Structure formats: C-alpha cells, structure tokens
C-alpha positions as CSV (number, residue, x, y, z in Angstrom):
1,M,0.1,-34.4,7.3
2,E,-3.5,-34.9,8.7
3,L,-6.0,-32.3,7.6
4,K,-6.7,-31.3,11.2
5,Q,-3.1,-30.3,11.7
6,R,-3.0,-28.5,8.3
7,I,-6.1,-26.5,9.3
8,T,-4.7,-25.4,12.7
9,E,-1.2,-24.6,11.3
10,M,-2.6,-22.4,8.6
11,A,-5.3,-20.8,10.8
12,G,-2.6,-20.1,13.4
13,L,-0.7,-17.8,11.0
14,M,-1.2,-14.0,11.4
15,S,-3.0,-12.7,8.3
16,I,-5.2,-9.8,9.5
17,S,-6.6,-7.9,6.5
18,G,-3.8,-5.7,5.1
19,H,-1.1,-7.8,6.8
20,E,-1.4,-11.0,4.9
21,N,2.4,-11.2,4.4
22,Y,3.3,-11.1,8.1
23,D,3.9,-14.9,8.3
24,R,4.7,-15.4,4.6
25,A,7.8,-17.4,5.4
26,A,5.9,-19.8,7.5
27,L,3.2,-20.1,4.9
28,L,5.7,-20.9,2.2
29,D,7.0,-23.7,4.4
30,Q,3.5,-25.1,4.6
31,L,3.2,-25.0,0.8
32,A,6.6,-26.5,0.0
33,D,6.7,-29.4,-2.4
34,I,3.0,-29.0,-3.3
35,F,3.1,-26.1,-5.8
36,D,5.4,-25.3,-8.7
37,E,5.3,-21.6,-7.9
38,V,4.1,-19.3,-5.2
39,T,4.0,-15.6,-5.8
40,T,2.5,-12.6,-3.9
41,D,0.8,-9.9,-5.9
42,P,0.7,-6.1,-5.1
43,M,-2.5,-6.5,-3.0
44,G,-0.9,-9.1,-0.8
45,S,-2.7,-12.2,-2.2
46,H,-0.7,-15.4,-2.5
47,I,-1.0,-17.2,-5.8
48,C,-0.1,-20.9,-5.7
49,I,0.3,-22.7,-9.0
50,R,0.2,-26.5,-9.6
51,R,0.7,-27.3,-13.2
52,C,-0.7,-30.4,-15.0
53,G,2.2,-30.5,-17.4
54,R,0.3,-30.1,-20.6
55,Q,0.7,-27.2,-23.0
56,G,-2.3,-25.0,-23.5
57,A,-4.2,-26.5,-20.5
58,P,-7.1,-24.6,-19.0
59,K,-6.5,-22.3,-16.0
60,I,-8.6,-23.5,-13.0
61,L,-9.0,-21.0,-10.2
62,I,-9.7,-22.1,-6.6
63,D,-10.3,-19.0,-4.4
64,A,-10.0,-19.2,-0.7
65,H,-9.5,-15.9,1.0
66,F,-6.5,-15.8,3.4
67,D,-7.1,-12.7,5.5
68,E,-8.8,-12.7,8.9
69,I,-10.5,-10.2,11.1
70,G,-8.4,-8.3,13.7
71,M,-7.8,-4.8,15.2
72,M,-5.5,-1.8,14.8
73,V,-4.0,0.4,17.6
74,T,-5.4,3.9,17.7
75,E,-4.0,5.2,21.0
76,I,-1.3,4.4,23.5
77,L,-2.4,5.3,27.1
78,D,-0.8,5.7,30.5
79,G,-0.4,2.5,32.4
80,G,0.4,0.5,29.2
81,F,-3.2,0.4,27.9
82,L,-4.1,0.5,24.2
83,R,-7.2,1.6,22.4
84,V,-8.1,-0.2,19.1
85,I,-10.5,-0.2,16.2
86,N,-11.7,-3.2,14.3
87,I,-10.5,-4.5,11.0
88,G,-13.4,-6.5,9.5
89,G,-16.6,-7.4,11.3
90,I,-15.6,-8.5,14.8
91,D,-18.4,-9.6,17.1
92,T,-17.8,-7.1,20.0
93,R,-19.9,-9.1,22.4
94,I,-17.1,-11.6,23.0
95,L,-14.2,-9.2,23.3
96,Q,-14.0,-8.4,27.0
97,A,-11.4,-10.5,28.8
98,G,-10.2,-11.9,25.4
99,E,-6.5,-12.7,24.9
100,V,-4.7,-10.9,22.0
101,I,-1.3,-10.5,20.4
102,I,-0.1,-7.0,19.5
103,Y,2.2,-7.3,16.5
104,G,4.6,-4.5,17.3
105,E,8.4,-4.5,17.2
106,K,8.0,-7.9,18.9
107,P,4.8,-9.8,19.6
108,I,3.2,-8.7,22.9
109,Y,0.5,-10.5,24.7
110,G,-2.4,-8.5,26.0
111,I,-5.8,-8.9,27.7
112,I,-8.9,-6.9,26.7
113,G,-10.0,-5.3,30.0
114,S,-13.3,-5.8,31.6
115,T,-14.8,-3.7,34.4
116,P,-15.8,-5.9,37.4
117,P,-19.5,-5.9,38.3
118,H,-18.7,-4.4,41.7
119,L,-17.3,-1.2,39.9
120,Q,-19.9,-0.8,37.2
121,K,-22.4,2.0,37.3
122,P,-26.1,1.2,37.4
123,G,-27.2,-0.1,34.0
124,D,-23.7,-0.6,32.6
125,A,-24.1,-4.4,32.7
126,K,-26.9,-4.1,30.0
127,K,-24.8,-2.0,27.7
128,L,-22.4,-3.2,25.0
129,K,-19.3,-1.1,24.8
130,P,-18.2,-0.2,21.3
131,I,-14.7,-1.6,20.4
132,N,-13.1,1.9,20.5
133,E,-14.0,2.2,24.2
134,L,-12.4,-1.1,25.2
135,L,-8.8,-1.1,26.6
136,I,-6.1,-3.7,26.0
137,D,-3.9,-4.2,29.1
138,T,-0.3,-5.1,28.1
139,G,1.4,-4.9,31.5
140,Y,4.0,-2.4,30.2
141,D,4.2,1.2,31.2
142,K,3.5,3.8,28.5
143,D,7.2,4.7,27.9
144,E,8.2,1.1,27.4
145,L,5.1,0.4,25.2
146,E,5.7,3.3,22.9
147,K,9.1,1.8,22.0
148,L,7.4,-1.4,20.8
149,V,4.0,-0.3,19.5
150,R,3.0,2.5,17.1
151,L,-0.4,3.8,15.9
152,G,-1.7,1.4,13.3
153,T,0.0,-1.7,14.7
154,P,-2.2,-4.8,14.0
155,V,-3.7,-6.8,16.9
156,G,-5.0,-10.3,16.5
157,F,-6.4,-13.1,18.6
158,V,-4.1,-15.7,20.3
159,P,-3.9,-18.8,18.1
160,A,-5.0,-21.5,20.6
161,Y,-6.9,-24.5,19.4
162,T,-9.1,-27.0,21.2
163,E,-10.5,-30.3,20.0
164,L,-14.1,-30.7,21.3
165,L,-16.0,-33.9,21.8
166,G,-17.0,-35.4,18.5
167,G,-13.7,-34.3,16.9
168,K,-14.8,-30.7,16.2
169,L,-12.2,-28.0,16.4
170,A,-12.4,-24.6,18.1
171,G,-10.1,-21.6,17.6
172,K,-9.4,-18.4,15.6
173,G,-8.9,-17.9,11.9
174,F,-10.9,-20.7,10.5
175,D,-12.7,-18.1,8.4
176,N,-11.3,-18.7,5.9
177,K,-8.0,-20.5,6.3
178,A,-9.8,-23.7,7.0
179,C,-10.9,-23.7,3.4
180,G,-7.5,-22.8,2.2
181,A,-6.0,-25.7,4.1
182,A,-8.6,-28.1,2.7
183,A,-7.6,-26.9,-0.8
184,V,-3.9,-27.3,-0.1
185,D,-4.5,-30.8,1.3
186,A,-6.7,-31.9,-1.6
187,L,-4.2,-30.6,-4.2
188,S,-1.2,-32.3,-2.4
189,R,-2.9,-35.7,-2.9
190,L,-3.5,-35.3,-6.6
191,D,-1.4,-36.8,-9.4
192,R,-0.8,-34.1,-11.9
193,A,-1.9,-36.4,-14.7
194,E,-5.4,-36.5,-13.2
195,M,-5.8,-32.7,-13.3
196,A,-7.9,-31.2,-16.1
197,G,-5.8,-28.1,-16.2
198,D,-3.3,-25.9,-14.4
199,V,-4.6,-25.1,-10.9
200,Y,-4.2,-21.6,-9.4
201,L,-5.0,-21.5,-5.7
202,L,-5.6,-17.9,-4.8
203,L,-5.2,-17.2,-1.1
204,A,-6.8,-13.8,-1.5
205,S,-6.2,-10.7,0.6
206,Q,-8.7,-8.2,2.1
207,E,-11.9,-10.2,1.7
208,E,-13.1,-9.1,5.2
209,V,-12.8,-5.5,4.3
210,G,-14.4,-5.5,0.8
211,L,-13.6,-8.5,-1.4
212,R,-10.5,-6.7,-2.7
213,G,-7.8,-9.3,-3.3
214,G,-10.3,-11.7,-4.8
215,E,-11.0,-9.2,-7.5
216,T,-7.5,-8.2,-8.4
217,G,-6.1,-11.7,-7.9
218,A,-8.6,-13.2,-10.3
219,A,-8.0,-10.5,-12.8
220,G,-4.3,-11.2,-12.7
221,I,-4.8,-14.9,-13.2
222,D,-7.6,-14.6,-15.8
223,P,-8.8,-18.2,-15.3
224,D,-11.1,-20.1,-17.6
225,Y,-13.4,-20.9,-14.6
226,A,-13.4,-20.8,-10.8
227,L,-14.5,-22.4,-7.6
228,V,-14.7,-20.0,-4.7
229,V,-14.6,-21.8,-1.3
230,D,-15.5,-20.0,1.9
231,V,-17.3,-20.6,5.2
232,T,-21.0,-20.4,5.9
233,H,-23.0,-20.3,9.1
234,G,-23.1,-23.4,11.2
235,S,-26.3,-24.2,12.9
236,A,-27.0,-23.8,16.7
237,P,-30.2,-23.8,18.7
238,D,-30.8,-20.1,18.1
239,T,-30.3,-20.2,14.3
240,K,-32.9,-20.6,11.5
241,K,-32.7,-23.7,9.3
242,D,-32.5,-21.7,6.1
243,E,-29.7,-19.5,7.4
244,A,-27.3,-22.0,9.0
245,F,-26.3,-25.6,8.4
246,P,-25.4,-28.6,10.7
247,L,-21.7,-29.4,11.4
248,G,-20.7,-32.8,10.4
249,E,-23.2,-33.2,7.6
250,G,-21.1,-31.9,4.7
251,I,-20.7,-28.6,2.8
252,T,-23.1,-26.3,0.9
253,I,-23.2,-25.4,-2.8
254,S,-24.7,-22.0,-3.6
255,L,-27.5,-21.4,-6.0
256,S,-27.2,-17.7,-6.9
257,A,-27.4,-15.1,-9.7
258,A,-23.7,-14.4,-8.7
259,T,-22.7,-17.9,-9.9
260,D,-22.7,-19.6,-13.3
261,L,-25.8,-21.8,-13.7
262,R,-24.2,-24.5,-15.9
263,L,-21.0,-24.7,-13.8
264,T,-23.1,-25.0,-10.6
265,R,-25.3,-27.8,-12.1
266,R,-22.2,-29.7,-13.1
267,T,-20.6,-29.2,-9.7
268,V,-23.8,-30.5,-8.0
269,E,-23.6,-33.6,-10.4
270,L,-20.0,-34.1,-9.4
271,A,-20.8,-34.0,-5.7
272,R,-23.5,-36.6,-6.3
273,E,-21.3,-38.8,-8.4
274,K,-18.5,-38.8,-5.8
275,G,-20.8,-39.3,-2.9
276,I,-19.9,-36.0,-1.3
277,K,-22.2,-34.8,1.4
278,F,-23.7,-31.4,0.5
279,T,-26.7,-29.2,0.7
280,R,-27.9,-26.7,-1.9
281,V,-28.5,-23.3,-0.5
282,V,-30.3,-20.4,-2.3
283,E,-28.4,-17.1,-2.0
284,A,-30.3,-15.1,-4.6
285,A,-28.0,-12.3,-5.9
286,N,-25.3,-12.2,-3.2
287,T,-23.1,-15.1,-1.9
288,G,-21.2,-12.9,0.5
289,T,-18.0,-14.3,-0.9
290,D,-15.3,-13.4,-3.4
291,A,-17.6,-14.9,-6.1
292,N,-19.4,-11.6,-6.2
293,V,-16.3,-10.0,-7.8
294,T,-14.7,-13.0,-9.4
295,Q,-17.6,-13.3,-11.9
296,L,-17.0,-9.6,-13.0
297,V,-13.3,-9.5,-13.8
298,C,-11.8,-9.5,-17.3
299,C,-14.6,-10.6,-19.6
300,G,-16.4,-12.5,-16.9
301,I,-15.3,-15.7,-15.1
302,P,-17.8,-18.6,-14.8
303,T,-17.8,-19.2,-11.0
304,V,-19.4,-21.6,-8.5
305,V,-19.4,-21.4,-4.7
306,A,-19.0,-24.2,-2.1
307,S,-18.9,-23.4,1.6
308,L,-17.9,-25.0,4.9
309,P,-20.3,-24.6,7.9
310,L,-18.7,-22.7,10.8
311,R,-20.2,-21.8,14.2
312,S,-19.4,-18.6,16.1
313,M,-18.0,-16.9,13.0
314,H,-15.9,-13.8,13.5
315,T,-14.9,-14.7,17.0
316,Y,-11.7,-16.2,18.5
317,Q,-13.5,-19.5,19.1
318,E,-14.9,-20.5,15.7
319,V,-16.0,-24.1,15.6
320,L,-15.9,-26.5,12.6
321,S,-16.0,-30.2,11.8
322,P,-12.9,-31.6,10.1
323,D,-15.3,-34.1,8.5
324,D,-16.9,-31.2,6.5
325,A,-13.4,-30.0,5.5
326,E,-12.7,-33.5,4.2
327,E,-15.9,-33.3,2.1
328,L,-14.8,-29.9,0.8
329,G,-11.4,-31.3,-0.2
330,K,-13.1,-34.1,-2.1
331,L,-15.2,-31.6,-4.0
332,I,-12.1,-29.5,-4.9
333,S,-10.3,-32.7,-6.1
334,A,-13.2,-33.7,-8.3
335,F,-13.7,-30.1,-9.6
336,V,-10.1,-29.7,-10.8
337,C,-10.0,-33.2,-12.3
338,D,-13.3,-33.0,-14.2
339,T,-12.7,-33.1,-17.9
340,K,-16.3,-32.3,-18.7
341,I,-16.0,-28.9,-17.0
342,A,-12.7,-28.3,-18.8
343,E,-14.2,-29.1,-22.2
344,D,-17.3,-26.9,-21.6
345,F,-15.5,-23.9,-20.1
346,A,-12.0,-23.8,-21.5
347,R,-11.5,-20.8,-23.8
C-alpha cells in the first residue's frame, strides 16, 4: 500500500478524543499482518506490538497519538438543529458552513449553519460566534432527531481528501494519524531481524484533551526508550520562521528539556547518517506532545521527539506533504533498528 493511501485511510477513521474505539474494527483491518498483537487499554489507547524474536530484547516505544479534535452534542432544538461544544482545540473561525457527521444511532450528515449577510445585524460580520452558539442543520425534525441523537453524541468532520498541486494532501485528521500511518508503513517494511528490540507502537488516546493516553499507555508498556512523533506547524506567508516549517523539506527534531539529551543527539546523528531531511527546533521546556508525560512515567523514560509539518492544524482541511511523511518513516525505521541506541539505553 502506498503511504498516501495509508495516511488517508487512517485519518478517515473516526477517533474523536474519548471515542478512539469507534472504528476499531476498521483500524484492526489496517494493522493486520503487520503486528503480532494489538490490544486496547482501559484509556482507549491501541498498543501494537511487533516483536524482533529475541529473548530479553529492549522495549522500544513509538508514540503517535490517535485521537482527533471534534465536538459533542449539548442540545437538540426544534427544526432538527443541534448545539455542540468542542472536544479539543478547534479553530472556530472555519466552522460556519462546515460539513460534519453526527455519530448517533446511525451516522447523520449535517451542515454548520451560517447567517447570510443580508440577515445579519450591524456589526455581526466582524464578530466570531463561540462554538456553543453555532447550530448544526441536520434536515430532520426534532422528534425524528431525538430517536437518533442523544446529549453527548460525538460530532466529527467529514473525511474528504484532496490532492493539491505538488502532491500535497488536504483533509481532516492528519493530526496525528498521519504520523501513526507513517509509523505503521515504516514497520511494515522492516525485517524483524533488523529490529534492535521489540517495537511497541502506541496509538495513544486523549492527547488533544490533556496528554492522557500517552501517560497511561507508556506506563503500561514501561519501555526502555521512546520516540514520540507528532505534527508541528507548517509554514505559510503569515507565520514566523522559528514557529513554523516548510512543507516538503523534511521533519523536525526537538531540542528540549522535556527530551533526553543523549537520545536526541544520537537521533540527530542517525538522521544525518541516513540522509533524512530534518531541521532542529528549540522547544525549551515544552514540546506540546506526549513526550511531556512519557518522560515522567515509571522511573522515567528517555524520550526524543520528531514532528511532521502540517498547515491549517485543527481544521477540517489540514495540509501535509507525503514526502515529509516518507522522511518521518525513514527516521522511525532507523531509530528502531539502531543497535547503538539499544546498547546505550536498554535496562
């Protein structure tokens, strides 16, 4: 399977924070024949194990959070309209007229309503409505809708994907399932004999609402060392050079107090040895990823962070370059096969 297809298939699954098991059967189909074991922990994180076949081998953790932003129904109104609240940090500027799916007794398509300019009051055009004042139009009447939708029902964006000029992809859920797909793709191509240890891919839950599944998942695995992969901001004309990174020019590796210095240095060396395109980025004391909690579990887990540039993050039209995902996959492969890291960090 091509990486582009793997990315869109995984990103197209519904995995709103707290509902990471909704499409579990479809996820397991995507992971078939790649991993020896796939389990789901009490927090809803999926733990995918690919063993090297050697007794006493190190445990290598690859963390790629699986949850995505979404919404939750708070009220069912006359005329088949719904009020919602956000789950995770949604950019509310792009919501009006957006297409959504309400995951009730059956999936229901809806449109987030927008008041036409002709009907707006003076000054309304300059105001941004909070998400709890927006209405989703389902086309049903209230009585019909109440049979299908309850308070607390999750709402997500329609999984539609577009290939832009230059091969870039646009659509929902790339944060962070694009990194998960890159990890799955990389591990699917590895001979077990090449691996420096048993690899645990943690598709962690509830990162978007507090790094929760990354913490409990890592604690349950108790790995010898870890690579956390997540998205970072992709550059555009209105972004600063030190805050966002060009698409198509590779990945980033974090320099941070929240990561292990020796492990980071070796990962940078690996990237250079393998000709992987990357940029080092200073993130001081906070990477904004599961690494913030991975490093703290058990007796402390040596952790490094690599990230995939993504434009329009936390919208339903996130944009990435598959070339960057390829580079991320190369780093993951090199990381899990590096015997030097295994010798230095195995307990």
